[in-house]
N, CA, C and O atoms as CSV, one atom per row, in Angstrom:
chain,resi,resn,atom,element,x,y,z
A,1,UNK,N,N,-9.103,-10.841,-8.725
A,1,UNK,CA,C,-8.916,-10.227,-10.039
A,1,UNK,C,C,-8.062,-8.973,-9.875
A,1,UNK,O,O,-8.565,-7.937,-9.441
A,2,UNK,N,N,-6.783,-9.056,-10.215
A,2,UNK,CA,C,-5.866,-7.929,-10.032
A,2,UNK,C,C,-6.066,-6.807,-11.035
A,2,UNK,O,O,-5.478,-5.738,-10.869
A,3,UNK,N,N,-6.889,-7.012,-12.087
A,3,UNK,CA,C,-7.139,-5.925,-13.025
A,3,UNK,C,C,-8.043,-4.866,-12.407
A,3,UNK,O,O,-8.119,-3.750,-12.919
A,4,UNK,N,N,-8.726,-5.194,-11.321
A,4,UNK,CA,C,-9.622,-4.243,-10.664
A,4,UNK,C,C,-8.908,-3.421,-9.597
A,4,UNK,O,O,-9.525,-2.561,-8.968
A,5,UNK,N,N,-7.624,-3.671,-9.384
A,5,UNK,CA,C,-6.883,-2.952,-8.346
A,5,UNK,C,C,-6.377,-1.630,-8.912
A,5,UNK,O,O,-5.690,-1.609,-9.934
A,6,UNK,N,N,-6.713,-0.544,-8.257
A,6,UNK,CA,C,-6.278,0.774,-8.700
A,6,UNK,C,C,-5.057,1.243,-7.934
A,6,UNK,O,O,-4.158,0.453,-7.647
A,7,UNK,N,N,-5.020,2.523,-7.601
A,7,UNK,CA,C,-3.902,3.104,-6.853
A,7,UNK,C,C,-3.880,2.513,-5.453
A,7,UNK,O,O,-4.916,2.425,-4.794
A,8,UNK,N,N,-2.688,2.104,-4.994
A,8,UNK,CA,C,-2.581,1.468,-3.684
A,8,UNK,C,C,-1.155,1.517,-3.165
A,8,UNK,O,O,-0.227,1.892,-3.881
A,9,UNK,N,N,-0.999,1.133,-1.911
A,9,UNK,CA,C,0.305,0.962,-1.272
A,9,UNK,C,C,0.475,-0.514,-0.956
A,9,UNK,O,O,-0.492,-1.191,-0.610
A,10,UNK,N,N,1.697,-1.018,-1.072
A,10,UNK,CA,C,1.972,-2.407,-0.703
A,10,UNK,C,C,3.447,-2.539,-0.351
A,10,UNK,O,O,4.220,-1.589,-0.480
A,11,UNK,N,N,3.817,-3.721,0.090
A,11,UNK,CA,C,5.215,-4.040,0.362
A,11,UNK,C,C,5.629,-5.093,-0.650
A,11,UNK,O,O,4.930,-6.090,-0.835
A,12,UNK,N,N,6.757,-4.878,-1.304
A,12,UNK,CA,C,7.246,-5.789,-2.332
A,12,UNK,C,C,7.349,-7.208,-1.790
A,12,UNK,O,O,7.752,-7.428,-0.648
A,13,UNK,N,N,6.975,-8.166,-2.636
A,13,UNK,CA,C,7.015,-9.602,-2.327
A,13,UNK,C,C,6.003,-10.033,-1.276
A,13,UNK,O,O,6.176,-11.072,-0.639
A,14,UNK,N,N,4.952,-9.249,-1.089
A,14,UNK,CA,C,3.802,-9.681,-0.296
A,14,UNK,C,C,2.591,-9.628,-1.216
A,14,UNK,O,O,2.608,-8.928,-2.228
A,15,UNK,N,N,1.565,-10.347,-0.876
A,15,UNK,CA,C,0.379,-10.381,-1.735
A,15,UNK,C,C,-0.810,-9.695,-1.086
A,15,UNK,O,O,-1.943,-10.169,-1.178
A,16,UNK,N,N,-0.545,-8.585,-0.435
A,16,UNK,CA,C,-1.619,-7.767,0.121
A,16,UNK,C,C,-1.307,-6.310,-0.180
A,16,UNK,O,O,-0.156,-5.937,-0.403
A,17,UNK,N,N,-2.336,-5.510,-0.182
A,17,UNK,CA,C,-2.167,-4.082,-0.462
A,17,UNK,C,C,-3.195,-3.291,0.325
A,17,UNK,O,O,-4.130,-3.850,0.897
A,18,UNK,N,N,-3.006,-1.989,0.344
A,18,UNK,CA,C,-3.942,-1.098,1.022
A,18,UNK,C,C,-5.274,-1.085,0.275
A,18,UNK,O,O,-5.446,-1.762,-0.739
A,19,UNK,N,N,-6.195,-0.308,0.795
A,19,UNK,CA,C,-7.417,-0.043,0.053
A,19,UNK,C,C,-7.005,0.482,-1.316
A,19,UNK,O,O,-6.024,1.217,-1.431
A,20,UNK,N,N,-7.737,0.114,-2.340
A,20,UNK,CA,C,-7.420,0.484,-3.719
A,20,UNK,C,C,-8.393,1.564,-4.191
A,20,UNK,O,O,-9.579,1.523,-3.864
A,21,UNK,N,N,-7.889,2.525,-4.956
A,21,UNK,CA,C,-8.721,3.619,-5.456
A,21,UNK,C,C,-8.713,3.634,-6.977
A,21,UNK,O,O,-7.651,3.586,-7.597
A,22,UNK,N,N,-9.893,3.701,-7.574
A,22,UNK,CA,C,-10.027,3.767,-9.032
A,22,UNK,C,C,-10.856,4.991,-9.400
A,22,UNK,O,O,-11.531,5.577,-8.554
A,23,UNK,N,N,-10.794,5.364,-10.662
A,23,UNK,CA,C,-11.551,6.510,-11.130
A,23,UNK,C,C,-10.826,7.808,-10.829
A,23,UNK,O,O,-9.697,7.804,-10.337
A,24,UNK,N,N,-11.476,8.902,-11.126
A,24,UNK,CA,C,-10.902,10.231,-10.899
A,24,UNK,C,C,-11.400,10.779,-9.568
A,24,UNK,O,O,-12.583,10.678,-9.243
A,25,UNK,N,N,-10.488,11.357,-8.811
A,25,UNK,CA,C,-10.886,11.933,-7.526
A,25,UNK,C,C,-9.840,12.941,-7.071
A,25,UNK,O,O,-8.752,13.037,-7.639
A,26,UNK,N,N,-10.195,13.684,-6.040
A,26,UNK,CA,C,-9.243,14.603,-5.427
A,26,UNK,C,C,-8.212,13.797,-4.650
A,26,UNK,O,O,-8.290,12.569,-4.592
A,27,UNK,N,N,-7.253,14.483,-4.060
A,27,UNK,CA,C,-6.245,13.816,-3.244
A,27,UNK,C,C,-6.927,13.015,-2.146
A,27,UNK,O,O,-7.884,13.478,-1.525
A,28,UNK,N,N,-6.425,11.813,-1.916
A,28,UNK,CA,C,-6.998,10.910,-0.914
A,28,UNK,C,C,-5.897,10.440,0.024
A,28,UNK,O,O,-4.840,9.998,-0.426
A,29,UNK,N,N,-6.143,10.533,1.318
A,29,UNK,CA,C,-5.181,10.109,2.327
A,29,UNK,C,C,-5.284,8.597,2.504
A,29,UNK,O,O,-6.381,8.063,2.662
A,30,UNK,N,N,-4.134,7.901,2.478
A,30,UNK,CA,C,-4.101,6.446,2.645
A,30,UNK,C,C,-3.146,6.108,3.784
A,30,UNK,O,O,-2.046,6.654,3.861
A,31,UNK,N,N,-3.569,5.206,4.665
A,31,UNK,CA,C,-2.683,4.640,5.682
A,31,UNK,C,C,-2.612,3.141,5.446
A,31,UNK,O,O,-3.607,2.508,5.093
A,32,UNK,N,N,-1.425,2.579,5.644
A,32,UNK,CA,C,-1.219,1.140,5.448
A,32,UNK,C,C,-0.237,0.677,6.508
A,32,UNK,O,O,0.863,1.220,6.607
A,33,UNK,N,N,-0.610,-0.304,7.291
A,33,UNK,CA,C,0.215,-0.783,8.397
A,33,UNK,C,C,0.795,-2.153,8.079
A,33,UNK,O,O,0.114,-3.016,7.525
A,34,UNK,N,N,2.056,-2.339,8.437
A,34,UNK,CA,C,2.713,-3.630,8.251
A,34,UNK,C,C,3.597,-3.944,9.444
A,34,UNK,O,O,3.982,-3.056,10.205
A,35,UNK,N,N,3.907,-5.210,9.591
A,35,UNK,CA,C,4.760,-5.647,10.695
A,35,UNK,C,C,5.962,-6.370,10.108
A,35,UNK,O,O,5.814,-7.263,9.274
A,36,UNK,N,N,7.145,-5.983,10.544
A,36,UNK,CA,C,8.363,-6.636,10.065
A,36,UNK,C,C,8.629,-7.903,10.866
A,36,UNK,O,O,8.139,-8.068,11.983
A,37,UNK,N,N,9.409,-8.786,10.275
A,37,UNK,CA,C,9.776,-10.019,10.955
A,37,UNK,C,C,10.929,-9.797,11.919
A,37,UNK,O,O,11.644,-8.798,11.831
A,38,UNK,N,N,11.101,-10.730,12.832
A,38,UNK,CA,C,12.189,-10.646,13.803
A,38,UNK,C,C,13.523,-10.592,13.059
A,38,UNK,O,O,13.803,-11.450,12.222
A,39,UNK,N,N,14.330,-9.605,13.358
A,39,UNK,CA,C,15.631,-9.453,12.722
A,39,UNK,C,C,15.591,-8.818,11.339
A,39,UNK,O,O,16.641,-8.605,10.733
A,40,UNK,N,N,14.411,-8.514,10.829
A,40,UNK,CA,C,14.302,-7.895,9.503
A,40,UNK,C,C,14.833,-6.470,9.564
A,40,UNK,O,O,14.487,-5.712,10.470
A,41,UNK,N,N,15.672,-6.107,8.600
A,41,UNK,CA,C,16.289,-4.781,8.611
A,41,UNK,C,C,15.879,-3.904,7.440
A,41,UNK,O,O,16.168,-2.707,7.435
A,42,UNK,N,N,15.206,-4.481,6.441
A,42,UNK,CA,C,14.785,-3.652,5.314
A,42,UNK,C,C,13.579,-4.261,4.611
A,42,UNK,O,O,13.274,-5.441,4.779
A,43,UNK,N,N,12.900,-3.433,3.822
A,43,UNK,CA,C,11.789,-3.846,2.971
A,43,UNK,C,C,11.562,-2.738,1.955
A,43,UNK,O,O,12.046,-1.620,2.133
A,44,UNK,N,N,10.832,-3.042,0.898
A,44,UNK,CA,C,10.557,-2.077,-0.156
A,44,UNK,C,C,9.071,-1.758,-0.176
A,44,UNK,O,O,8.242,-2.655,-0.333
A,45,UNK,N,N,8.734,-0.495,-0.017
A,45,UNK,CA,C,7.348,-0.046,-0.084
A,45,UNK,C,C,7.041,0.318,-1.532
A,45,UNK,O,O,7.838,0.982,-2.195
A,46,UNK,N,N,5.880,-0.123,-2.019
A,46,UNK,CA,C,5.466,0.146,-3.399
A,46,UNK,C,C,4.288,1.114,-3.404
A,46,UNK,O,O,3.276,0.863,-2.749
A,47,UNK,N,N,4.411,2.198,-4.126
A,47,UNK,CA,C,3.319,3.130,-4.376
A,47,UNK,C,C,2.963,2.883,-5.826
A,47,UNK,O,O,3.729,3.247,-6.718
A,48,UNK,N,N,1.827,2.278,-6.077
A,48,UNK,CA,C,1.608,1.742,-7.422
A,48,UNK,C,C,0.190,1.914,-7.932
A,48,UNK,O,O,-0.739,2.246,-7.195
A,49,UNK,N,N,0.071,1.675,-9.217
A,49,UNK,CA,C,-1.212,1.556,-9.902
A,49,UNK,C,C,-1.318,0.106,-10.325
A,49,UNK,O,O,-0.547,-0.345,-11.172
A,50,UNK,N,N,-2.255,-0.635,-9.754
A,50,UNK,CA,C,-2.412,-2.050,-10.067
A,50,UNK,C,C,-1.686,-2.916,-9.063
A,50,UNK,O,O,-1.207,-2.445,-8.031
A,51,UNK,N,N,-1.616,-4.221,-9.399
A,51,UNK,CA,C,-1.015,-5.189,-8.498
A,51,UNK,C,C,-0.464,-6.329,-9.330
A,51,UNK,O,O,-0.605,-6.325,-10.553
A,52,UNK,N,N,0.162,-7.306,-8.690
A,52,UNK,CA,C,0.809,-8.421,-9.386
A,52,UNK,C,C,-0.115,-9.048,-10.429
A,52,UNK,O,O,-1.256,-9.400,-10.128
A,53,UNK,N,N,0.382,-9.182,-11.645
A,53,UNK,CA,C,-0.342,-9.874,-12.705
A,53,UNK,C,C,-1.489,-9.104,-13.311
A,53,UNK,O,O,-2.153,-9.617,-14.211
A,54,UNK,N,N,-1.748,-7.897,-12.858
A,54,UNK,CA,C,-2.862,-7.119,-13.384
A,54,UNK,C,C,-2.405,-6.166,-14.480
A,54,UNK,O,O,-1.356,-5.533,-14.367
A,55,UNK,N,N,-3.198,-6.069,-15.535
A,55,UNK,CA,C,-2.922,-5.122,-16.615
A,55,UNK,C,C,-3.804,-3.897,-16.386
A,55,UNK,O,O,-5.018,-3.958,-16.577
A,56,UNK,N,N,-3.202,-2.800,-15.981
A,56,UNK,CA,C,-3.947,-1.585,-15.689
A,56,UNK,C,C,-3.402,-0.424,-16.499
A,56,UNK,O,O,-2.226,-0.400,-16.862
A,57,UNK,N,N,-4.265,0.531,-16.776
A,57,UNK,CA,C,-3.841,1.747,-17.456
A,57,UNK,C,C,-4.342,2.939,-16.654
A,57,UNK,O,O,-5.291,2.828,-15.877
A,58,UNK,N,N,-3.704,4.057,-16.851
A,58,UNK,CA,C,-4.119,5.270,-16.168
A,58,UNK,C,C,-2.930,5.993,-15.580
A,58,UNK,O,O,-1.778,5.664,-15.862
A,59,UNK,N,N,-3.221,6.964,-14.773
A,59,UNK,CA,C,-2.191,7.773,-14.138
A,59,UNK,C,C,-2.537,7.922,-12.665
A,59,UNK,O,O,-3.697,8.121,-12.302
A,60,UNK,N,N,-1.525,7.825,-11.832
A,60,UNK,CA,C,-1.716,8.050,-10.400
A,60,UNK,C,C,-0.562,8.917,-9.906
A,60,UNK,O,O,0.572,8.778,-10.365
A,61,UNK,N,N,-0.857,9.802,-8.980
A,61,UNK,CA,C,0.156,10.661,-8.378
A,61,UNK,C,C,0.169,10.418,-6.872
A,61,UNK,O,O,-0.883,10.316,-6.242
A,62,UNK,N,N,1.362,10.329,-6.305
A,62,UNK,CA,C,1.532,10.206,-4.862
A,62,UNK,C,C,2.332,11.414,-4.386
A,62,UNK,O,O,3.252,11.863,-5.070
A,63,UNK,N,N,1.983,11.936,-3.219
A,63,UNK,CA,C,2.658,13.111,-2.696
A,63,UNK,C,C,2.787,12.976,-1.178
A,63,UNK,O,O,1.908,12.417,-0.522
A,64,UNK,N,N,3.864,13.479,-0.637
A,64,UNK,CA,C,4.086,13.507,0.814
A,64,UNK,C,C,4.062,12.123,1.452
A,64,UNK,O,O,3.438,11.930,2.496
A,65,UNK,N,N,4.739,11.159,0.830
A,65,UNK,CA,C,4.840,9.815,1.406
A,65,UNK,C,C,5.648,9.877,2.697
A,65,UNK,O,O,6.666,10.565,2.765
A,66,UNK,N,N,5.195,9.160,3.716
A,66,UNK,CA,C,5.882,9.157,5.004
A,66,UNK,C,C,5.869,7.749,5.586
A,66,UNK,O,O,4.841,7.073,5.563
A,67,UNK,N,N,7.001,7.312,6.103
A,67,UNK,CA,C,7.134,6.012,6.755
A,67,UNK,C,C,7.449,6.263,8.220
A,67,UNK,O,O,8.363,7.023,8.542
A,68,UNK,N,N,6.696,5.626,9.107
A,68,UNK,CA,C,6.832,5.904,10.531
A,68,UNK,C,C,6.830,4.603,11.326
A,68,UNK,O,O,5.994,3.731,11.090
A,69,UNK,N,N,7.758,4.471,12.260
A,69,UNK,CA,C,7.793,3.306,13.145
A,69,UNK,C,C,6.844,3.534,14.318
A,69,UNK,O,O,6.866,4.588,14.954
A,70,UNK,N,N,6.005,2.525,14.596
A,70,UNK,CA,C,5.052,2.610,15.702
A,70,UNK,C,C,5.353,1.537,16.736
A,70,UNK,O,O,5.842,0.460,16.395
A,71,UNK,N,N,5.066,1.823,17.982
A,71,UNK,CA,C,5.204,0.821,19.036
A,71,UNK,C,C,4.009,-0.125,19.054
A,71,UNK,O,O,4.139,-1.284,19.449
A,72,UNK,N,N,2.841,0.364,18.627
A,72,UNK,CA,C,1.622,-0.442,18.598
A,72,UNK,C,C,0.697,0.098,17.514
A,72,UNK,O,O,0.782,1.269,17.144
A,73,UNK,N,N,-0.186,-0.758,17.007
A,73,UNK,CA,C,-1.168,-0.326,16.015
A,73,UNK,C,C,-2.215,0.572,16.663
A,73,UNK,O,O,-2.563,0.377,17.827
A,74,UNK,N,N,-2.718,1.551,15.919
A,74,UNK,CA,C,-3.833,2.342,16.436
A,74,UNK,C,C,-5.051,1.437,16.664
A,74,UNK,O,O,-5.193,0.407,16.004
A,75,UNK,N,N,-5.895,1.811,17.566
A,75,UNK,CA,C,-7.100,1.046,17.867
A,75,UNK,C,C,-7.925,0.819,16.601
A,75,UNK,O,O,-8.215,1.766,15.869
A,76,UNK,N,N,-8.297,-0.422,16.345
A,76,UNK,CA,C,-9.120,-0.761,15.186
A,76,UNK,C,C,-8.347,-1.001,13.906
A,76,UNK,O,O,-8.938,-1.432,12.917
A,77,UNK,N,N,-7.052,-0.739,13.885
A,77,UNK,CA,C,-6.241,-0.933,12.673
A,77,UNK,C,C,-5.759,-2.377,12.585
A,77,UNK,O,O,-5.606,-3.058,13.600
A,78,UNK,N,N,-5.523,-2.833,11.353
A,78,UNK,CA,C,-4.932,-4.157,11.143
A,78,UNK,C,C,-3.669,-3.985,10.312
A,78,UNK,O,O,-3.473,-2.951,9.674
A,79,UNK,N,N,-2.814,-5.002,10.321
A,79,UNK,CA,C,-1.552,-4.899,9.583
A,79,UNK,C,C,-1.311,-6.145,8.757
A,79,UNK,O,O,-1.940,-7.182,8.965
A,80,UNK,N,N,-0.380,-6.023,7.806
A,80,UNK,CA,C,0.098,-7.171,7.047
A,80,UNK,C,C,1.499,-7.493,7.538
A,80,UNK,O,O,2.160,-6.649,8.144
A,81,UNK,N,N,1.947,-8.702,7.280
A,81,UNK,CA,C,3.293,-9.105,7.708
A,81,UNK,C,C,4.168,-9.337,6.506
A,81,UNK,O,O,5.340,-9.684,6.654
């Protein structure tokens, strides 16, 4: 049910997203890991409220977005492709 998806990070044209946040709260730190395909040179990161096909209302603010290349995932982390 995509109507239950709140503020999240995702990569365009994939059907997965980071942990989703709903309701009112203070600033929340989010990390989201992904793996590019062999020879892939670009992708679009989405900072959004809601997800594909979901009708959502509200306001979300994102600040200090950072994209970083890693040699390996941190221990215990998982990624999307």
